[in-house]
C-alpha positions in Angstrom: -134.8 122.2 35.7 -131.5 122.4 33.2 -127.8 121.6 33.4 -125.1 123.7 31.4 -122.7 121.2 31.3 -119.3 123.5 30.6 -115.9 121.4 30.0 -112.2 121.5 28.5 -112.4 120.9 25.3 -109.6 118.5 25.7 -111.9 115.9 27.9 -112.6 112.7 26.3 -116.5 113.4 27.0 -118.2 116.2 25.1 -120.6 118.5 26.8 -124.5 118.2 27.3 -127.8 118.9 28.9 -129.8 116.4 31.6 -132.6 117.1 34.2 -132.0 118.2 37.9 -133.6 119.2 40.0 -132.0 122.5 40.5 -130.3 124.6 38.2 -126.5 125.3 38.2 -123.7 124.8 36.0 -121.3 122.9 36.4 -117.5 123.5 35.6 -115.2 122.3 34.5 -111.4 122.4 34.9 -109.7 119.7 33.6 -110.6 116.0 34.5 -111.7 115.2 38.0 -112.1 119.4 39.3 -115.5 120.7 39.4 -117.7 122.9 41.2 -121.6 123.4 41.3 -122.7 126.7 41.2 -126.5 127.2 42.4 -129.2 130.7 40.3 -127.9 130.7 37.3 -130.0 128.9 34.6 -134.3 128.9 34.8 -136.1 126.7 33.8 -136.2 127.3 30.2 -135.9 124.7 27.4 -132.3 125.1 26.2 -131.3 123.8 22.5 -130.1 120.5 21.4 -128.5 120.4 18.4 -125.9 117.6 16.6 -122.8 119.9 16.8 -121.3 119.6 20.3 -120.3 123.0 21.5 -117.7 122.6 24.3 -118.0 125.6 27.3 -115.0 126.4 29.0 -114.7 128.1 32.2 -111.3 129.7 33.2 -108.8 131.9 35.2 -110.4 135.4 36.7 -114.2 134.0 35.4 -113.9 130.7 37.0 -112.4 132.6 40.0 -115.1 134.6 41.0 -117.5 131.9 39.9 -116.4 129.8 42.8 -115.5 132.6 45.1 -118.1 134.7 44.6 -121.1 133.1 42.4 -122.7 135.4 40.1 -122.9 138.7 41.5 -119.6 139.4 41.7 -119.3 139.2 38.1 -118.0 142.5 36.1 -118.9 143.1 32.4 -115.6 142.0 31.5 -116.4 138.6 33.1 -119.6 138.0 31.4 -117.9 139.1 28.4 -114.9 136.9 29.0 -117.3 134.1 29.3 -119.1 135.2 26.1 -115.0 134.2 24.1 -114.4 131.2 25.7 -117.9 130.3 24.1 -116.8 131.8 20.6 -113.2 130.4 21.2 -115.2 126.8 22.1 -116.4 126.0 18.7 -113.3 127.3 16.4 -112.8 126.1 13.7 -116.6 124.5 12.8 -118.8 128.0 12.0 -116.9 128.6 8.8 -117.6 131.2 6.4 -118.8 132.2 9.4 -117.2 133.9 12.7 -117.1 131.8 16.2 -119.1 134.2 17.7 -120.3 133.1 21.5 -122.8 135.5 23.9 -124.2 135.4 27.2 -127.4 136.6 28.3 -127.4 138.6 32.0 -130.8 139.9 33.9 -129.7 141.2 37.4 -126.5 139.4 38.0 -127.8 136.5 37.0 -127.3 134.5 33.5 -130.4 133.4 32.0 -128.9 132.1 29.3 -125.2 131.5 27.4 -124.8 130.1 23.7 -122.4 129.6 20.9 -123.2 129.8 17.3 -122.2 126.4 15.6 -122.1 126.3 13.2 -123.1 128.1 9.5 -126.5 128.4 8.6 -128.0 127.4 12.2 -128.8 129.8 14.8 -126.8 132.7 15.3 -125.2 132.7 19.4 -126.9 135.8 20.8 -130.4 134.3 19.6 -129.7 131.0 20.9 -128.3 132.4 24.5 -132.2 135.3 24.6 -134.1 131.7 23.7 -132.7 129.4 26.5 -133.2 133.1 28.8 -136.7 132.4 27.6 -139.4 135.6 29.7 -136.2 136.7 31.2 -135.0 138.3 28.2 -137.2 140.9 28.5 -135.0 144.2 29.8 -131.4 142.4 30.4 -128.1 142.5 29.0 -126.3 141.0 26.3 -122.8 140.6 26.0 -121.9 138.9 22.5 -118.7 138.5 20.8 -119.3 140.0 17.4 -121.8 142.5 16.5 -125.3 141.5 15.7 -126.5 141.5 12.2 -128.9 143.6 10.6 -129.3 140.9 7.1 -131.0 138.5 6.0 -128.7 135.8 5.5 -129.1 132.0 6.3 -131.0 133.9 8.9 -132.7 136.3 10.2 -131.2 139.4 11.3 -130.0 138.9 15.2 -130.6 142.9 15.7 -134.3 142.8 15.1 -134.4 139.2 17.1 -132.6 141.6 20.1 -135.0 144.3 19.9 -138.1 142.1 19.1 -137.6 140.5 22.9 -136.9 143.6 24.5 -132.9 143.9 25.5 -132.3 146.9 27.1 -128.3 146.9 26.7 -125.8 145.0 23.9 -122.0 144.9 25.1 -120.5 144.0 22.1 -116.7 143.2 22.0 -115.7 143.1 18.2 -117.2 145.3 15.5 -117.9 143.5 12.3 -116.5 144.2 9.3 -118.4 142.9 6.7 -119.3 145.4 4.7 -123.2 143.6 5.5 -123.1 144.8 8.6 -119.8 146.8 9.4 -121.9 149.8 11.9 -125.6 148.5 11.0 -126.4 146.4 13.7 -125.0 149.0 16.8 -127.4 150.9 14.1 -130.7 149.4 14.0 -129.8 149.4 18.0 -129.5 152.4 18.6 -132.8 153.7 16.7 -135.0 151.3 18.8 -133.7 152.5 21.8 -131.5 150.0 23.2 -128.3 151.0 24.4 -124.9 150.1 22.4 -121.1 149.7 24.0 -118.7 148.5 22.0 -114.9 147.7 22.7 -114.9 145.3 25.9 -112.5 143.3 25.9 -111.7 144.8 22.5 -107.8 142.9 21.9 -108.8 140.2 22.9 -111.7 139.6 20.5 -110.1 141.3 17.4 -106.8 138.7 18.2 -109.9 135.5 18.4 -111.2 137.4 14.7 -107.8 138.1 13.3 -109.1 134.7 10.7 -112.2 136.2 9.9 -111.3 139.9 9.5 -108.4 138.8 7.4 -110.9 136.1 5.6 -113.5 139.6 4.7 -110.8 141.7 3.2 -109.0 139.4 1.1 -111.6 136.6 -0.2 -108.5 134.2 0.8 -107.5 131.9 4.3 -106.1 133.1 6.6 -102.5 130.7 6.9 -101.1 129.1 9.2 -98.0 127.3 9.2 -96.8 124.7 11.5 -94.0 122.3 11.6 -91.6 120.8 14.7 -88.1 120.9 14.6 -85.4 120.1 17.0 -83.6 122.9 18.5 -81.5 122.9 16.3 -83.5 123.5 13.5 -84.3 120.6 11.9 -87.5 118.5 10.6 -85.8 115.5 9.6 -82.0 113.8 10.2 -80.0 113.2 7.6 -81.6 109.4 5.8 -84.7 111.5 6.0 -86.4 110.2 9.6 -88.6 112.0 11.3 -90.5 109.8 13.1 -90.4 111.1 15.8 -89.5 114.4 16.3 -91.5 116.0 18.8 -93.0 113.7 21.8 -96.9 112.0 21.7 -98.4 115.4 23.9 -96.9 117.8 21.3 -98.8 115.7 18.6 -101.7 115.4 20.3 -102.3 119.2 21.4 -101.0 119.6 17.1 -104.2 117.2 15.8 -106.0 120.1 18.1 -104.9 122.4 15.8 -105.4 120.9 12.8 -109.7 120.7 14.1 -109.7 124.0 14.8 -109.1 125.1 10.7 -111.5 125.1 7.5 -108.2 122.6 5.8 -104.9 121.3 6.2 -102.4 121.6 3.1 -99.7 119.9 1.9 -97.3 119.0 -1.3 -96.5 115.6 -2.4 -93.6 115.2 -1.3 -95.0 114.8 2.2 -97.7 112.6 0.5 -95.3 110.4 -0.9 -93.0 110.1 1.8 -95.0 110.4 5.0 -97.8 108.6 3.5 -100.1 111.1 6.2 -104.1 110.2 6.6 -104.0 114.0 7.9 -107.2 114.0 10.4 -107.2 115.0 13.8 -107.5 111.7 15.1 -108.8 113.0 18.1 -112.1 111.0 20.4 -114.9 112.7 20.2 -113.5 115.3 17.3 -115.9 117.9 16.5 -114.7 117.6 12.1 -111.9 116.8 10.5 -110.6 119.4 8.2 -110.4 119.5 4.1 -107.6 117.7 3.2 -105.0 120.0 0.5 -102.4 118.3 -1.6 -100.9 120.0 -4.0 -99.6 117.9 -6.7 -98.5 119.4 -10.1 -98.4 116.0 -12.3 -100.3 114.2 -10.7 -98.3 111.7 -9.3 -100.7 110.9 -6.1 -101.4 107.1 -5.9 -104.8 105.5 -5.7 -104.0 104.0 -2.4 -102.6 107.6 -0.6 -104.3 107.4 2.8 -105.3 110.6 2.0 -107.7 109.3 -0.4 -109.9 108.1 2.4 -113.0 108.7 3.2 -112.3 109.6 6.5 -112.0 113.6 5.6 -113.1 115.2 2.3 -109.7 115.5 0.0 -108.7 118.0 -3.0 -105.9 117.9 -4.8 -104.8 121.0 -7.5 -102.5 120.3 -9.9 -100.9 121.7 -13.3 -102.9 122.5 -16.9 -100.5 119.7 -17.9 -101.2 117.4 -15.3 -102.8 113.6 -17.1 -106.1 114.0 -17.5 -106.2 110.7 -17.3 -105.1 110.5 -13.9 -107.6 113.3 -12.8 -110.8 111.2 -14.4 -109.3 108.3 -12.2 -109.2 110.7 -8.6 -112.2 111.7 -9.6 -113.8 108.4 -9.5 -112.7 108.1 -5.6 -114.8 111.3 -4.9 -111.6 113.2 -5.1 -112.4 117.0 -6.1 -109.0 118.2 -9.2 -108.4 121.6 -9.5 -106.5 122.9 -12.1 -105.2 125.4 -12.9 -104.4 127.8 -15.0 -100.3 127.4 -15.2 -98.1 124.4 -16.3 -96.7 125.3 -12.4 -98.6 126.2 -9.0 -99.0 129.1 -8.6 -99.9 129.8 -4.4 -101.3 133.0 -5.0 -104.0 131.3 -7.4 -104.5 128.4 -4.8 -106.0 130.8 -2.0 -107.6 132.3 -4.2 -109.6 128.7 -5.4 -109.1 128.2 -1.5 -111.6 131.4 -0.3 -113.9 130.7 -3.7 -114.2 127.5 -1.6 -115.2 129.5 1.8 -112.2 128.2 3.6 -111.2 130.5 6.1 -108.7 128.7 8.2 -105.5 127.2 6.5 -103.8 125.0 8.3 -100.1 124.3 6.4 -98.2 121.1 7.1 -96.2 120.6 4.2 -92.5 120.1 3.8 -89.4 122.6 3.6 -90.5 123.3 -0.1 -93.9 124.1 0.6 -93.2 126.1 3.7 -91.0 127.8 1.9 -92.8 129.0 -1.0 -95.8 130.1 0.9 -92.4 132.2 3.1 -91.6 133.5 0.1 -94.8 135.0 -1.5 -95.2 136.1 1.6 -99.1 134.4 2.0 -98.5 132.9 5.8 -100.2 134.9 8.9 -98.7 132.9 12.0 -96.7 129.9 12.2 -96.7 128.1 15.3 -93.1 126.3 16.0 -92.9 123.0 18.0 -89.7 122.7 18.8 -87.6 119.6 20.7 -84.7 119.5 22.9 -82.9 117.2 20.6 -80.4 117.8 17.9 -80.0 115.9 14.5 -77.0 118.1 13.6 -75.8 117.6 10.2 -75.6 120.0 7.1 -77.4 117.8 5.3 -80.1 117.5 7.1 -83.6 119.7 6.0 -84.7 122.9 7.8 -88.2 124.0 8.2 -88.1 126.0 4.9 -86.5 125.1 1.8 -85.8 127.4 -0.9 -83.1 130.0 -1.0 -84.5 131.7 1.6 -83.6 136.0 2.0 -80.3 136.9 0.4 -80.0 139.2 3.3 -80.2 139.3 7.5 -82.2 142.4 7.3 -85.0 141.0 4.6 -85.4 137.9 7.2 -89.7 137.8 8.2 -90.3 139.8 11.3 -92.5 137.6 13.7 -94.3 138.6 16.7 -94.0 135.8 19.6 -97.9 135.8 20.6 -97.4 132.5 23.2 -94.8 130.3 24.2 -96.3 127.0 26.0 -95.0 124.3 27.0 -96.2 120.4 25.6 -94.6 117.8 27.7 -90.9 118.1 27.3 -91.7 120.2 24.0 -92.1 123.8 23.5 -94.7 125.5 21.4 -94.3 129.4 19.9 -97.0 131.1 18.6 -95.6 133.6 16.0 -97.7 136.4 14.0 -96.5 137.9 10.6 -95.3 141.8 11.3 -95.2 142.4 7.5 -96.0 140.1 4.3 -93.4 139.9 1.9 -94.5 140.3 -2.2 -93.5 137.8 -4.2 -94.7 135.5 -7.3 -93.5 131.4 -6.5 -93.8 128.7 -8.5 -93.1 125.5 -7.6 -93.0 121.9 -8.5 -94.9 120.0 -5.3 
């Protein structure tokens, strides 16, 4: 038999499979806490891959597993588990969305999987393959509508029909024109029962970046900033190490691992010389590093030019071509834009063409201010330290002139407030976009 290890994504170890004498699933709720349950998996060959997925049980799903076993689960619980699987691979599947799937036969989980990487098998195919002969007549829970077209992999809808799946439960519909209801239609025409909308709101929140990317062809942008309680990102002398705690900085590095790319301006590179990697043990990946450098002032010894992760530099049309050639010799991609100054809209369009679905902006006041005025941000994440710096010349997170009237201020919706060590982490969604065209030197 096999064992599925479902682990906390922040634990130092990575989930894997190993031989055990009877089918069980072991669930980690943080270090040193676990619970084993019998009669979960049959003797199936589980997929092995160089990509590591983290499988996590929390909340009501874990409590029911802990107290009542698999028989106590409802449709919402199975979908919650599928959503956990999808969330665990966020940031490593672009331009594909993160998808999780669970196969249930007679009230017992027969297979579960997440889509690990673009070009590899989709979640529902992996989960059904785990189920083996138990897949016939089983129920499949999947977080996003199964595809019905040939891409890098065959259609999942056809595969589910071929394997004799009885019912498919879907959390969210896929707005991709290649899918957009076609998977559901194909399943129903084959006699498969389809039910949609289970935990729809939670799924649509997970897929907000994917939906944005499909609809706009540009990345979903998150601006992340760390500040004191009085809204300062540095002192008057520009000292900023460290405003937030080690716990908050570690959480911010995890945030990087969930994004395709991370963006800064040249001033941040010149002042802080950041590496812009996750620096996490057993990290799945480092994001692509993006630097806005209008005049190609970046020094060749900058850490962001290291080989730890790919780097793309955007420059203006008048940037020195000799410097561009030197950077290319360092295996750095230089994108020369059509204008003398950089336009945020053009940068985002170029990143979208490269298949970058999620972008984390960690700029200074100038870059943050430009993204704000451009109306190019979909989400803000604020780390707030319980400190006061003071000083009228100490910089705040957003530069430029801002908005002239309070009535014109950008409205946000606080979605989550957490305490990370001594600091607060606030995640806020933008409620409207600000149409503008901002040219800046970075």
